[in-house]
Gaussian input, Z-matrix of N, CA and C with variables (Angstrom, degrees):
# hf/3-21g

backbone

0 1
 N
 C     1     B1
 C     2     B2     1     A1
 N     3     B3     2     A2     1     D1
 C     4     B4     3     A3     2     D2
 C     5     B5     4     A4     3     D3
 N     6     B6     5     A5     4     D4
 C     7     B7     6     A6     5     D5
 C     8     B8     7     A7     6     D6
 N     9     B9     8     A8     7     D7
 C    10    B10     9     A9     8     D8
 C    11    B11    10    A10     9     D9
 N    12    B12    11    A11    10    D10
 C    13    B13    12    A12    11    D11
 C    14    B14    13    A13    12    D12
 N    15    B15    14    A14    13    D13
 C    16    B16    15    A15    14    D14
 C    17    B17    16    A16    15    D15
 N    18    B18    17    A17    16    D16
 C    19    B19    18    A18    17    D17
 C    20    B20    19    A19    18    D18
 N    21    B21    20    A20    19    D19
 C    22    B22    21    A21    20    D20
 C    23    B23    22    A22    21    D21
 N    24    B24    23    A23    22    D22
 C    25    B25    24    A24    23    D23
 C    26    B26    25    A25    24    D24
 N    27    B27    26    A26    25    D25
 C    28    B28    27    A27    26    D26
 C    29    B29    28    A28    27    D27
 N    30    B30    29    A29    28    D28
 C    31    B31    30    A30    29    D29
 C    32    B32    31    A31    30    D30
 N    33    B33    32    A32    31    D31
 C    34    B34    33    A33    32    D32
 C    35    B35    34    A34    33    D33
 N    36    B36    35    A35    34    D34
 C    37    B37    36    A36    35    D35
 C    38    B38    37    A37    36    D36
 N    39    B39    38    A38    37    D37
 C    40    B40    39    A39    38    D38
 C    41    B41    40    A40    39    D39
 N    42    B42    41    A41    40    D40
 C    43    B43    42    A42    41    D41
 C    44    B44    43    A43    42    D42
 N    45    B45    44    A44    43    D43
 C    46    B46    45    A45    44    D44
 C    47    B47    46    A46    45    D45
 N    48    B48    47    A47    46    D46
 C    49    B49    48    A48    47    D47
 C    50    B50    49    A49    48    D48
 N    51    B51    50    A50    49    D49
 C    52    B52    51    A51    50    D50
 C    53    B53    52    A52    51    D51
 N    54    B54    53    A53    52    D52
 C    55    B55    54    A54    53    D53
 C    56    B56    55    A55    54    D54
 N    57    B57    56    A56    55    D55
 C    58    B58    57    A57    56    D56
 C    59    B59    58    A58    57    D57
 N    60    B60    59    A59    58    D58
 C    61    B61    60    A60    59    D59
 C    62    B62    61    A61    60    D60
 N    63    B63    62    A62    61    D61
 C    64    B64    63    A63    62    D62
 C    65    B65    64    A64    63    D63
 N    66    B66    65    A65    64    D64
 C    67    B67    66    A66    65    D65
 C    68    B68    67    A67    66    D66
 N    69    B69    68    A68    67    D67
 C    70    B70    69    A69    68    D68
 C    71    B71    70    A70    69    D69
 N    72    B72    71    A71    70    D70
 C    73    B73    72    A72    71    D71
 C    74    B74    73    A73    72    D72
 N    75    B75    74    A74    73    D73
 C    76    B76    75    A75    74    D74
 C    77    B77    76    A76    75    D75
 N    78    B78    77    A77    76    D76
 C    79    B79    78    A78    77    D77
 C    80    B80    79    A79    78    D78
 N    81    B81    80    A80    79    D79
 C    82    B82    81    A81    80    D80
 C    83    B83    82    A82    81    D81
 N    84    B84    83    A83    82    D82
 C    85    B85    84    A84    83    D83
 C    86    B86    85    A85    84    D84
 N    87    B87    86    A86    85    D85
 C    88    B88    87    A87    86    D86
 C    89    B89    88    A88    87    D87
 N    90    B90    89    A89    88    D88
 C    91    B91    90    A90    89    D89
 C    92    B92    91    A91    90    D90
 N    93    B93    92    A92    91    D91
 C    94    B94    93    A93    92    D92
 C    95    B95    94    A94    93    D93
 N    96    B96    95    A95    94    D94
 C    97    B97    96    A96    95    D95
 C    98    B98    97    A97    96    D96
 N    99    B99    98    A98    97    D97
 C   100   B100    99    A99    98    D98
 C   101   B101   100   A100    99    D99
 N   102   B102   101   A101   100   D100
 C   103   B103   102   A102   101   D101
 C   104   B104   103   A103   102   D102
 N   105   B105   104   A104   103   D103
 C   106   B106   105   A105   104   D104
 C   107   B107   106   A106   105   D105
 N   108   B108   107   A107   106   D106
 C   109   B109   108   A108   107   D107
 C   110   B110   109   A109   108   D108
 N   111   B111   110   A110   109   D109
 C   112   B112   111   A111   110   D110
 C   113   B113   112   A112   111   D111
 N   114   B114   113   A113   112   D112
 C   115   B115   114   A114   113   D113
 C   116   B116   115   A115   114   D114
 N   117   B117   116   A116   115   D115
 C   118   B118   117   A117   116   D116
 C   119   B119   118   A118   117   D117
 N   120   B120   119   A119   118   D118
 C   121   B121   120   A120   119   D119
 C   122   B122   121   A121   120   D120
 N   123   B123   122   A122   121   D121
 C   124   B124   123   A123   122   D122
 C   125   B125   124   A124   123   D123
 N   126   B126   125   A125   124   D124
 C   127   B127   126   A126   125   D125
 C   128   B128   127   A127   126   D126
 N   129   B129   128   A128   127   D127
 C   130   B130   129   A129   128   D128
 C   131   B131   130   A130   129   D129
 N   132   B132   131   A131   130   D130
 C   133   B133   132   A132   131   D131
 C   134   B134   133   A133   132   D132
 N   135   B135   134   A134   133   D133
 C   136   B136   135   A135   134   D134
 C   137   B137   136   A136   135   D135
 N   138   B138   137   A137   136   D136
 C   139   B139   138   A138   137   D137
 C   140   B140   139   A139   138   D138
 N   141   B141   140   A140   139   D139
 C   142   B142   141   A141   140   D140
 C   143   B143   142   A142   141   D141
 N   144   B144   143   A143   142   D142
 C   145   B145   144   A144   143   D143
 C   146   B146   145   A145   144   D144
 N   147   B147   146   A146   145   D145
 C   148   B148   147   A147   146   D146
 C   149   B149   148   A148   147   D147
 N   150   B150   149   A149   148   D148
 C   151   B151   150   A150   149   D149
 C   152   B152   151   A151   150   D150
 N   153   B153   152   A152   151   D151
 C   154   B154   153   A153   152   D152
 C   155   B155   154   A154   153   D153
 N   156   B156   155   A155   154   D154
 C   157   B157   156   A156   155   D155
 C   158   B158   157   A157   156   D156
 N   159   B159   158   A158   157   D157
 C   160   B160   159   A159   158   D158
 C   161   B161   160   A160   159   D159
 N   162   B162   161   A161   160   D160
 C   163   B163   162   A162   161   D161
 C   164   B164   163   A163   162   D162
 N   165   B165   164   A164   163   D163
 C   166   B166   165   A165   164   D164
 C   167   B167   166   A166   165   D165
 N   168   B168   167   A167   166   D166
 C   169   B169   168   A168   167   D167
 C   170   B170   169   A169   168   D168
 N   171   B171   170   A170   169   D169
 C   172   B172   171   A171   170   D170
 C   173   B173   172   A172   171   D171
 N   174   B174   173   A173   172   D172
 C   175   B175   174   A174   173   D173
 C   176   B176   175   A175   174   D174
 N   177   B177   176   A176   175   D175
 C   178   B178   177   A177   176   D176
 C   179   B179   178   A178   177   D177
 N   180   B180   179   A179   178   D178
 C   181   B181   180   A180   179   D179
 C   182   B182   181   A181   180   D180
 N   183   B183   182   A182   181   D181
 C   184   B184   183   A183   182   D182
 C   185   B185   184   A184   183   D183
 N   186   B186   185   A185   184   D184
 C   187   B187   186   A186   185   D185
 C   188   B188   187   A187   186   D186
 N   189   B189   188   A188   187   D187
 C   190   B190   189   A189   188   D188
 C   191   B191   190   A190   189   D189
 N   192   B192   191   A191   190   D190
 C   193   B193   192   A192   191   D191
 C   194   B194   193   A193   192   D192
 N   195   B195   194   A194   193   D193
 C   196   B196   195   A195   194   D194
 C   197   B197   196   A196   195   D195
 N   198   B198   197   A197   196   D196
 C   199   B199   198   A198   197   D197
 C   200   B200   199   A199   198   D198
 N   201   B201   200   A200   199   D199
 C   202   B202   201   A201   200   D200
 C   203   B203   202   A202   201   D201
 N   204   B204   203   A203   202   D202
 C   205   B205   204   A204   203   D203
 C   206   B206   205   A205   204   D204
 N   207   B207   206   A206   205   D205
 C   208   B208   207   A207   206   D206
 C   209   B209   208   A208   207   D207
 N   210   B210   209   A209   208   D208
 C   211   B211   210   A210   209   D209
 C   212   B212   211   A211   210   D210
 N   213   B213   212   A212   211   D211
 C   214   B214   213   A213   212   D212
 C   215   B215   214   A214   213   D213
 N   216   B216   215   A215   214   D214
 C   217   B217   216   A216   215   D215
 C   218   B218   217   A217   216   D216
 N   219   B219   218   A218   217   D217
 C   220   B220   219   A219   218   D218
 C   221   B221   220   A220   219   D219
 N   222   B222   221   A221   220   D220
 C   223   B223   222   A222   221   D221
 C   224   B224   223   A223   222   D222
 N   225   B225   224   A224   223   D223
 C   226   B226   225   A225   224   D224
 C   227   B227   226   A226   225   D225
 N   228   B228   227   A227   226   D226
 C   229   B229   228   A228   227   D227
 C   230   B230   229   A229   228   D228
 N   231   B231   230   A230   229   D229
 C   232   B232   231   A231   230   D230
 C   233   B233   232   A232   231   D231
 N   234   B234   233   A233   232   D232
 C   235   B235   234   A234   233   D233
 C   236   B236   235   A235   234   D234
 N   237   B237   236   A236   235   D235
 C   238   B238   237   A237   236   D236
 C   239   B239   238   A238   237   D237
 N   240   B240   239   A239   238   D238
 C   241   B241   240   A240   239   D239
 C   242   B242   241   A241   240   D240
 N   243   B243   242   A242   241   D241
 C   244   B244   243   A243   242   D242
 C   245   B245   244   A244   243   D243
 N   246   B246   245   A245   244   D244
 C   247   B247   246   A246   245   D245
 C   248   B248   247   A247   246   D246
 N   249   B249   248   A248   247   D247
 C   250   B250   249   A249   248   D248
 C   251   B251   250   A250   249   D249
 N   252   B252   251   A251   250   D250
 C   253   B253   252   A252   251   D251
 C   254   B254   253   A253   252   D252
 N   255   B255   254   A254   253   D253
 C   256   B256   255   A255   254   D254
 C   257   B257   256   A256   255   D255
 N   258   B258   257   A257   256   D256
 C   259   B259   258   A258   257   D257
 C   260   B260   259   A259   258   D258
 N   261   B261   260   A260   259   D259
 C   262   B262   261   A261   260   D260
 C   263   B263   262   A262   261   D261
 N   264   B264   263   A263   262   D262
 C   265   B265   264   A264   263   D263
 C   266   B266   265   A265   264   D264
 N   267   B267   266   A266   265   D265
 C   268   B268   267   A267   266   D266
 C   269   B269   268   A268   267   D267
 N   270   B270   269   A269   268   D268
 C   271   B271   270   A270   269   D269
 C   272   B272   271   A271   270   D270
 N   273   B273   272   A272   271   D271
 C   274   B274   273   A273   272   D272
 C   275   B275   274   A274   273   D273
 N   276   B276   275   A275   274   D274
 C   277   B277   276   A276   275   D275
 C   278   B278   277   A277   276   D276
 N   279   B279   278   A278   277   D277
 C   280   B280   279   A279   278   D278
 C   281   B281   280   A280   279   D279
 N   282   B282   281   A281   280   D280
 C   283   B283   282   A282   281   D281
 C   284   B284   283   A283   282   D282
 N   285   B285   284   A284   283   D283
 C   286   B286   285   A285   284   D284
 C   287   B287   286   A286   285   D285
 N   288   B288   287   A287   286   D286
 C   289   B289   288   A288   287   D287
 C   290   B290   289   A289   288   D288
 N   291   B291   290   A290   289   D289
 C   292   B292   291   A291   290   D290
 C   293   B293   292   A292   291   D291
 N   294   B294   293   A293   292   D292
 C   295   B295   294   A294   293   D293
 C   296   B296   295   A295   294   D294
 N   297   B297   296   A296   295   D295
 C   298   B298   297   A297   296   D296
 C   299   B299   298   A298   297   D297
 N   300   B300   299   A299   298   D298
 C   301   B301   300   A300   299   D299
 C   302   B302   301   A301   300   D300
 N   303   B303   302   A302   301   D301
 C   304   B304   303   A303   302   D302
 C   305   B305   304   A304   303   D303
 N   306   B306   305   A305   304   D304
 C   307   B307   306   A306   305   D305
 C   308   B308   307   A307   306   D306
 N   309   B309   308   A308   307   D307
 C   310   B310   309   A309   308   D308
 C   311   B311   310   A310   309   D309
 N   312   B312   311   A311   310   D310
 C   313   B313   312   A312   311   D311
 C   314   B314   313   A313   312   D312
 N   315   B315   314   A314   313   D313
 C   316   B316   315   A315   314   D314
 C   317   B317   316   A316   315   D315
 N   318   B318   317   A317   316   D316
 C   319   B319   318   A318   317   D317
 C   320   B320   319   A319   318   D318
 N   321   B321   320   A320   319   D319
 C   322   B322   321   A321   320   D320
 C   323   B323   322   A322   321   D321
 N   324   B324   323   A323   322   D322
 C   325   B325   324   A324   323   D323
 C   326   B326   325   A325   324   D324
 N   327   B327   326   A326   325   D325
 C   328   B328   327   A327   326   D326
 C   329   B329   328   A328   327   D327

   B1=1.4921
   B2=1.5613
   B3=1.3327
   B4=1.4173
   B5=1.5451
   B6=1.2789
   B7=1.4224
   B8=1.4799
   B9=1.3795
   B10=1.4688
   B11=1.5069
   B12=1.2950
   B13=1.5163
   B14=1.5018
   B15=1.2719
   B16=1.4294
   B17=1.5075
   B18=1.3674
   B19=1.5302
   B20=1.5206
   B21=1.2797
   B22=1.5777
   B23=1.5649
   B24=1.2864
   B25=1.5414
   B26=1.5228
   B27=1.2623
   B28=1.4648
   B29=1.4539
   B30=1.3086
   B31=1.4931
   B32=1.6068
   B33=1.3659
   B34=1.4524
   B35=1.4934
   B36=1.2744
   B37=1.4659
   B38=1.5568
   B39=1.3398
   B40=1.4523
   B41=1.5548
   B42=1.3134
   B43=1.4350
   B44=1.4610
   B45=1.2810
   B46=1.5110
   B47=1.4800
   B48=1.3997
   B49=1.3145
   B50=1.5144
   B51=1.3851
   B52=1.5349
   B53=1.5687
   B54=1.3276
   B55=1.4840
   B56=1.4385
   B57=1.3465
   B58=1.5060
   B59=1.5150
   B60=1.3417
   B61=1.3632
   B62=1.6046
   B63=1.3634
   B64=1.3646
   B65=1.6420
   B66=1.3068
   B67=1.3858
   B68=1.5764
   B69=1.3641
   B70=1.4374
   B71=1.5722
   B72=1.4101
   B73=1.4207
   B74=1.5809
   B75=1.3469
   B76=1.4223
   B77=1.4476
   B78=1.3659
   B79=1.3138
   B80=1.6360
   B81=1.2720
   B82=1.4607
   B83=1.4890
   B84=1.2647
   B85=1.3697
   B86=1.5065
   B87=1.2225
   B88=1.5309
   B89=1.5475
   B90=1.2865
   B91=1.4415
   B92=1.5353
   B93=1.3791
   B94=1.4308
   B95=1.5458
   B96=1.3325
   B97=1.3319
   B98=1.6252
   B99=1.3140
   B100=1.4270
   B101=1.4248
   B102=1.3927
   B103=1.5183
   B104=1.5177
   B105=1.3975
   B106=1.4525
   B107=1.4516
   B108=1.4691
   B109=1.4568
   B110=1.5784
   B111=1.2318
   B112=1.5138
   B113=1.4482
   B114=1.3836
   B115=1.3319
   B116=1.4837
   B117=1.3588
   B118=1.5004
   B119=1.4894
   B120=1.2972
   B121=1.4684
   B122=1.5228
   B123=1.2783
   B124=1.4667
   B125=1.4699
   B126=1.3609
   B127=1.4181
   B128=1.4446
   B129=1.3796
   B130=1.5000
   B131=1.5886
   B132=1.2432
   B133=1.3663
   B134=1.5291
   B135=1.3040
   B136=1.5008
   B137=1.5302
   B138=1.2329
   B139=1.3684
   B140=1.4860
   B141=1.4310
   B142=1.4636
   B143=1.5181
   B144=1.2533
   B145=1.4241
   B146=1.5119
   B147=1.3239
   B148=1.4457
   B149=1.4636
   B150=1.2745
   B151=1.4761
   B152=1.5549
   B153=1.2857
   B154=1.4754
   B155=1.5754
   B156=1.3669
   B157=1.4502
   B158=1.4414
   B159=1.3276
   B160=1.3935
   B161=1.6355
   B162=1.3030
   B163=1.5331
   B164=1.4741
   B165=1.3852
   B166=1.4020
   B167=1.4628
   B168=1.3723
   B169=1.3884
   B170=1.6169
   B171=1.4545
   B172=1.4208
   B173=1.5260
   B174=1.3648
   B175=1.4007
   B176=1.5215
   B177=1.2492
   B178=1.4140
   B179=1.4947
   B180=1.3236
   B181=1.3940
   B182=1.5792
   B183=1.3282
   B184=1.3892
   B185=1.5425
   B186=1.2665
   B187=1.5643
   B188=1.5561
   B189=1.3376
   B190=1.4415
   B191=1.3710
   B192=1.3020
   B193=1.4725
   B194=1.4523
   B195=1.2907
   B196=1.4615
   B197=1.4899
   B198=1.3423
   B199=1.5131
   B200=1.5092
   B201=1.3700
   B202=1.5146
   B203=1.5334
   B204=1.4378
   B205=1.5094
   B206=1.5491
   B207=1.3385
   B208=1.4502
   B209=1.6148
   B210=1.1618
   B211=1.4417
   B212=1.4810
   B213=1.3886
   B214=1.5118
   B215=1.5113
   B216=1.2543
   B217=1.5639
   B218=1.5007
   B219=1.3181
   B220=1.5968
   B221=1.4357
   B222=1.2895
   B223=1.5846
   B224=1.5236
   B225=1.3184
   B226=1.4599
   B227=1.5437
   B228=1.2183
   B229=1.4961
   B230=1.4828
   B231=1.4316
   B232=1.4351
   B233=1.6206
   B234=1.2992
   B235=1.4849
   B236=1.5389
   B237=1.2936
   B238=1.4783
   B239=1.4057
   B240=1.3885
   B241=1.3946
   B242=1.5894
   B243=1.3100
   B244=1.4807
   B245=1.5244
   B246=1.3623
   B247=1.3723
   B248=1.5359
   B249=1.3431
   B250=1.5112
   B251=1.5072
   B252=1.4008
   B253=1.4274
   B254=1.5478
   B255=1.2999
   B256=1.4932
   B257=1.5246
   B258=1.3588
   B259=1.4932
   B260=1.4899
   B261=1.2469
   B262=1.4477
   B263=1.5863
   B264=1.4567
   B265=1.4443
   B266=1.4639
   B267=1.4183
   B268=1.3507
   B269=1.4838
   B270=1.2922
   B271=1.4638
   B272=1.4395
   B273=1.3620
   B274=1.4170
   B275=1.4800
   B276=1.2986
   B277=1.4163
   B278=1.4979
   B279=1.3964
   B280=1.5192
   B281=1.4800
   B282=1.3606
   B283=1.4219
   B284=1.5156
   B285=1.3987
   B286=1.5679
   B287=1.4900
   B288=1.3565
   B289=1.4023
   B290=1.5023
   B291=1.2848
   B292=1.4968
   B293=1.4977
   B294=1.3122
   B295=1.4308
   B296=1.5387
   B297=1.3230
   B298=1.4384
   B299=1.6275
   B300=1.3691
   B301=1.3785
   B302=1.5559
   B303=1.3681
   B304=1.5727
   B305=1.6367
   B306=1.3750
   B307=1.4274
   B308=1.5535
   B309=1.3285
   B310=1.4875
   B311=1.4605
   B312=1.3314
   B313=1.3935
   B314=1.5388
   B315=1.3429
   B316=1.4625
   B317=1.5249
   B318=1.2773
   B319=1.4966
   B320=1.5964
   B321=1.3062
   B322=1.6225
   B323=1.5352
   B324=1.3754
   B325=1.4287
   B326=1.4250
   B327=1.2657
   B328=1.4980
   B329=1.5329
   A1=112.74
   A2=116.82
   A3=118.27
   A4=108.19
   A5=125.08
   A6=132.78
   A7=115.43
   A8=113.01
   A9=118.96
   A10=115.33
   A11=118.50
   A12=123.61
   A13=110.06
   A14=111.88
   A15=119.93
   A16=110.53
   A17=118.96
   A18=119.07
   A19=108.21
   A20=119.83
   A21=122.17
   A22=105.39
   A23=113.46
   A24=116.67
   A25=112.45
   A26=119.41
   A27=121.15
   A28=113.47
   A29=121.10
   A30=127.98
   A31=103.57
   A32=118.81
   A33=126.07
   A34=106.79
   A35=118.93
   A36=121.06
   A37=108.65
   A38=115.00
   A39=119.68
   A40=111.52
   A41=118.18
   A42=122.23
   A43=113.33
   A44=120.02
   A45=125.73
   A46=111.68
   A47=121.11
   A48=127.41
   A49=112.74
   A50=111.46
   A51=116.90
   A52=108.64
   A53=119.82
   A54=123.63
   A55=116.52
   A56=111.05
   A57=119.57
   A58=111.33
   A59=117.49
   A60=122.70
   A61=110.90
   A62=115.39
   A63=115.88
   A64=114.96
   A65=115.97
   A66=120.17
   A67=117.84
   A68=110.80
   A69=116.18
   A70=113.12
   A71=115.21
   A72=120.15
   A73=111.19
   A74=119.92
   A75=118.92
   A76=112.80
   A77=120.55
   A78=122.21
   A79=111.87
   A80=117.67
   A81=119.59
   A82=110.28
   A83=119.32
   A84=117.38
   A85=110.47
   A86=117.97
   A87=118.53
   A88=108.06
   A89=119.08
   A90=122.96
   A91=114.68
   A92=111.40
   A93=120.55
   A94=109.05
   A95=123.90
   A96=124.39
   A97=107.03
   A98=115.80
   A99=117.88
   A100=121.21
   A101=114.62
   A102=114.77
   A103=109.19
   A104=117.60
   A105=114.52
   A106=116.69
   A107=110.26
   A108=111.61
   A109=109.78
   A110=118.56
   A111=120.84
   A112=107.07
   A113=127.55
   A114=122.61
   A115=116.26
   A116=115.83
   A117=120.86
   A118=114.31
   A119=121.04
   A120=125.18
   A121=109.53
   A122=120.84
   A123=129.56
   A124=105.98
   A125=121.55
   A126=125.79
   A127=118.97
   A128=113.59
   A129=119.10
   A130=104.90
   A131=122.18
   A132=125.62
   A133=116.56
   A134=123.08
   A135=122.10
   A136=108.87
   A137=118.59
   A138=122.12
   A139=107.34
   A140=118.77
   A141=121.40
   A142=111.80
   A143=123.48
   A144=123.40
   A145=111.48
   A146=118.46
   A147=124.70
   A148=113.08
   A149=115.34
   A150=126.97
   A151=105.70
   A152=116.32
   A153=123.74
   A154=106.30
   A155=115.57
   A156=122.50
   A157=105.49
   A158=115.21
   A159=125.43
   A160=108.49
   A161=119.61
   A162=118.78
   A163=111.44
   A164=114.25
   A165=123.57
   A166=115.86
   A167=109.63
   A168=121.48
   A169=114.28
   A170=109.69
   A171=119.96
   A172=107.49
   A173=119.20
   A174=121.48
   A175=112.67
   A176=119.64
   A177=127.09
   A178=109.82
   A179=117.68
   A180=120.51
   A181=115.66
   A182=114.04
   A183=117.56
   A184=112.67
   A185=114.34
   A186=121.47
   A187=107.16
   A188=119.81
   A189=119.62
   A190=111.32
   A191=122.07
   A192=124.66
   A193=114.17
   A194=121.08
   A195=124.94
   A196=113.05
   A197=115.77
   A198=114.63
   A199=110.77
   A200=117.23
   A201=114.38
   A202=115.91
   A203=115.88
   A204=113.82
   A205=108.04
   A206=113.22
   A207=120.05
   A208=108.32
   A209=119.42
   A210=121.74
   A211=116.83
   A212=113.98
   A213=117.52
   A214=110.71
   A215=119.68
   A216=121.93
   A217=106.05
   A218=114.41
   A219=114.36
   A220=109.50
   A221=121.33
   A222=120.36
   A223=107.31
   A224=122.26
   A225=122.69
   A226=108.49
   A227=121.53
   A228=126.31
   A229=107.37
   A230=113.69
   A231=119.89
   A232=110.06
   A233=112.04
   A234=114.31
   A235=119.77
   A236=116.10
   A237=117.67
   A238=115.37
   A239=116.05
   A240=121.35
   A241=114.59
   A242=115.62
   A243=122.41
   A244=109.43
   A245=117.18
   A246=121.05
   A247=111.29
   A248=116.20
   A249=113.25
   A250=107.54
   A251=111.07
   A252=116.27
   A253=110.90
   A254=117.09
   A255=125.19
   A256=105.40
   A257=114.98
   A258=118.71
   A259=112.83
   A260=121.54
   A261=125.84
   A262=110.10
   A263=114.57
   A264=113.28
   A265=112.61
   A266=120.24
   A267=127.09
   A268=117.01
   A269=116.49
   A270=124.49
   A271=115.33
   A272=116.78
   A273=124.07
   A274=111.14
   A275=122.86
   A276=123.50
   A277=109.73
   A278=116.74
   A279=114.22
   A280=117.45
   A281=117.41
   A282=117.11
   A283=109.33
   A284=118.34
   A285=118.99
   A286=107.92
   A287=123.66
   A288=125.29
   A289=105.82
   A290=125.85
   A291=123.98
   A292=105.38
   A293=120.06
   A294=127.92
   A295=108.08
   A296=119.99
   A297=123.38
   A298=107.83
   A299=114.72
   A300=120.49
   A301=110.84
   A302=109.78
   A303=116.07
   A304=109.25
   A305=113.32
   A306=113.51
   A307=112.95
   A308=115.60
   A309=120.20
   A310=108.12
   A311=119.58
   A312=124.26
   A313=118.91
   A314=111.61
   A315=120.66
   A316=110.58
   A317=120.79
   A318=125.21
   A319=106.47
   A320=112.90
   A321=112.83
   A322=106.68
   A323=125.55
   A324=121.61
   A325=107.21
   A326=126.88
   A327=122.47
   A328=112.65
   D1=-34.68
   D2=-176.72
   D3=-69.60
   D4=-29.01
   D5=174.77
   D6=-61.95
   D7=-45.39
   D8=-172.79
   D9=-93.47
   D10=-12.17
   D11=175.03
   D12=-102.56
   D13=154.41
   D14=171.31
   D15=-72.50
   D16=157.81
   D17=-173.89
   D18=-58.35
   D19=-41.10
   D20=-174.27
   D21=-67.23
   D22=-51.21
   D23=178.57
   D24=-59.98
   D25=-38.31
   D26=176.70
   D27=-64.80
   D28=-34.06
   D29=-173.54
   D30=-78.16
   D31=-32.05
   D32=179.52
   D33=-71.73
   D34=-47.34
   D35=-174.43
   D36=-69.34
   D37=-39.52
   D38=179.43
   D39=-63.72
   D40=-44.24
   D41=172.91
   D42=-58.57
   D43=-40.63
   D44=174.07
   D45=-53.84
   D46=-53.25
   D47=179.94
   D48=-60.12
   D49=-44.50
   D50=-178.59
   D51=-61.53
   D52=-41.99
   D53=172.72
   D54=-56.40
   D55=-43.35
   D56=-177.39
   D57=-70.14
   D58=-36.86
   D59=-178.67
   D60=-73.93
   D61=-37.63
   D62=177.67
   D63=-71.21
   D64=-19.77
   D65=171.63
   D66=-77.76
   D67=-36.90
   D68=-173.09
   D69=-90.97
   D70=-39.79
   D71=-166.21
   D72=-61.84
   D73=-45.23
   D74=-175.11
   D75=-60.27
   D76=-45.74
   D77=-179.92
   D78=-63.06
   D79=-38.30
   D80=-179.53
   D81=-71.87
   D82=-26.49
   D83=178.99
   D84=-75.36
   D85=-42.53
   D86=175.20
   D87=-56.22
   D88=-51.33
   D89=-176.87
   D90=-58.66
   D91=-40.94
   D92=179.27
   D93=-65.13
   D94=-40.49
   D95=-169.85
   D96=-78.59
   D97=-48.57
   D98=171.54
   D99=-55.54
   D100=-43.86
   D101=176.31
   D102=-68.55
   D103=-32.47
   D104=-178.97
   D105=-66.43
   D106=-34.44
   D107=179.71
   D108=-76.40
   D109=-25.70
   D110=175.93
   D111=-75.37
   D112=-42.47
   D113=177.57
   D114=-67.06
   D115=-37.44
   D116=169.63
   D117=-54.14
   D118=-44.58
   D119=176.97
   D120=-64.26
   D121=-45.48
   D122=-175.56
   D123=-65.00
   D124=-46.75
   D125=178.09
   D126=-61.30
   D127=-37.02
   D128=-170.34
   D129=-106.06
   D130=-52.65
   D131=-170.58
   D132=58.19
   D133=-130.37
   D134=177.06
   D135=-106.79
   D136=153.57
   D137=-173.94
   D138=-113.74
   D139=135.90
   D140=170.29
   D141=-75.09
   D142=175.82
   D143=177.37
   D144=-72.00
   D145=149.99
   D146=-178.24
   D147=51.42
   D148=49.43
   D149=-177.34
   D150=-97.99
   D151=120.13
   D152=179.68
   D153=-96.22
   D154=140.32
   D155=177.66
   D156=-83.54
   D157=141.56
   D158=172.63
   D159=-76.38
   D160=160.24
   D161=174.60
   D162=-53.07
   D163=-40.00
   D164=-178.96
   D165=-54.46
   D166=-46.99
   D167=-174.11
   D168=-71.24
   D169=-34.63
   D170=176.25
   D171=-64.64
   D172=-47.21
   D173=177.22
   D174=-61.46
   D175=-41.39
   D176=-177.14
   D177=-65.08
   D178=-42.10
   D179=176.00
   D180=-66.97
   D181=-34.33
   D182=176.43
   D183=-70.31
   D184=-37.98
   D185=173.52
   D186=-65.44
   D187=-36.98
   D188=-177.43
   D189=-70.29
   D190=-40.13
   D191=177.89
   D192=-69.48
   D193=-35.87
   D194=171.77
   D195=-67.65
   D196=-41.16
   D197=-179.76
   D198=-74.72
   D199=-40.02
   D200=173.50
   D201=-59.01
   D202=-34.09
   D203=179.99
   D204=-66.45
   D205=-48.53
   D206=179.74
   D207=-55.67
   D208=-51.15
   D209=178.59
   D210=-55.54
   D211=-55.39
   D212=178.04
   D213=-63.46
   D214=-31.27
   D215=176.63
   D216=-66.03
   D217=-45.86
   D218=-178.83
   D219=-67.44
   D220=-44.94
   D221=-177.43
   D222=-63.68
   D223=-42.95
   D224=-179.79
   D225=-60.47
   D226=-33.71
   D227=-175.31
   D228=-75.76
   D229=-53.38
   D230=-168.49
   D231=-71.84
   D232=-57.04
   D233=-177.21
   D234=-78.40
   D235=-31.28
   D236=-177.16
   D237=-115.60
   D238=4.52
   D239=174.29
   D240=60.83
   D241=23.71
   D242=176.64
   D243=-88.27
   D244=112.38
   D245=176.25
   D246=-78.92
   D247=145.82
   D248=-175.55
   D249=-75.06
   D250=148.40
   D251=-173.80
   D252=-77.78
   D253=-26.32
   D254=-179.45
   D255=-124.09
   D256=151.33
   D257=178.77
   D258=62.53
   D259=56.24
   D260=-172.86
   D261=-74.28
   D262=-19.59
   D263=-178.05
   D264=-86.77
   D265=-173.90
   D266=178.82
   D267=-92.79
   D268=-6.70
   D269=-174.35
   D270=-63.09
   D271=-47.87
   D272=-179.40
   D273=-64.80
   D274=-51.36
   D275=-177.80
   D276=-61.32
   D277=-43.22
   D278=171.07
   D279=-55.78
   D280=-43.07
   D281=-179.36
   D282=-67.57
   D283=-30.20
   D284=176.70
   D285=-66.10
   D286=-41.72
   D287=-179.45
   D288=-64.06
   D289=-40.33
   D290=-178.56
   D291=-66.15
   D292=-44.23
   D293=-178.44
   D294=-58.98
   D295=-40.09
   D296=-177.00
   D297=-69.38
   D298=-37.02
   D299=-179.24
   D300=-65.22
   D301=-46.84
   D302=176.74
   D303=-58.66
   D304=-43.94
   D305=-179.57
   D306=-62.34
   D307=-29.43
   D308=178.47
   D309=-69.11
   D310=-44.31
   D311=172.83
   D312=-51.99
   D313=-48.24
   D314=175.21
   D315=-64.12
   D316=-41.72
   D317=178.65
   D318=-61.87
   D319=-42.45
   D320=-176.31
   D321=-66.72
   D322=-26.57
   D323=-178.40
   D324=-90.16
   D325=-2.04
   D326=176.31
   D327=-84.80

């Protein structure tokens, strides 16, 4: 995009996307975390003694932990201005989102 637009137009488009992201992301983070916690509770509930997890539940719990970490990290950043102490860049969260997508595909095939 930067190669095809003039410098002035590029800054204008970039600021538009930044404003749009700031308006949408906070609400989406809260909804994602709350619905994730609810779905985690519904999927697992209470466990009797000597209960073995199915492979689906193991993958679901891994996805839930990754998703909750991403959601709480985002909520802390957006609403409270708390920057993460570790992994300050966007590379790790992006990799975790890709990993969650792959885990979803594996769960679909089980």
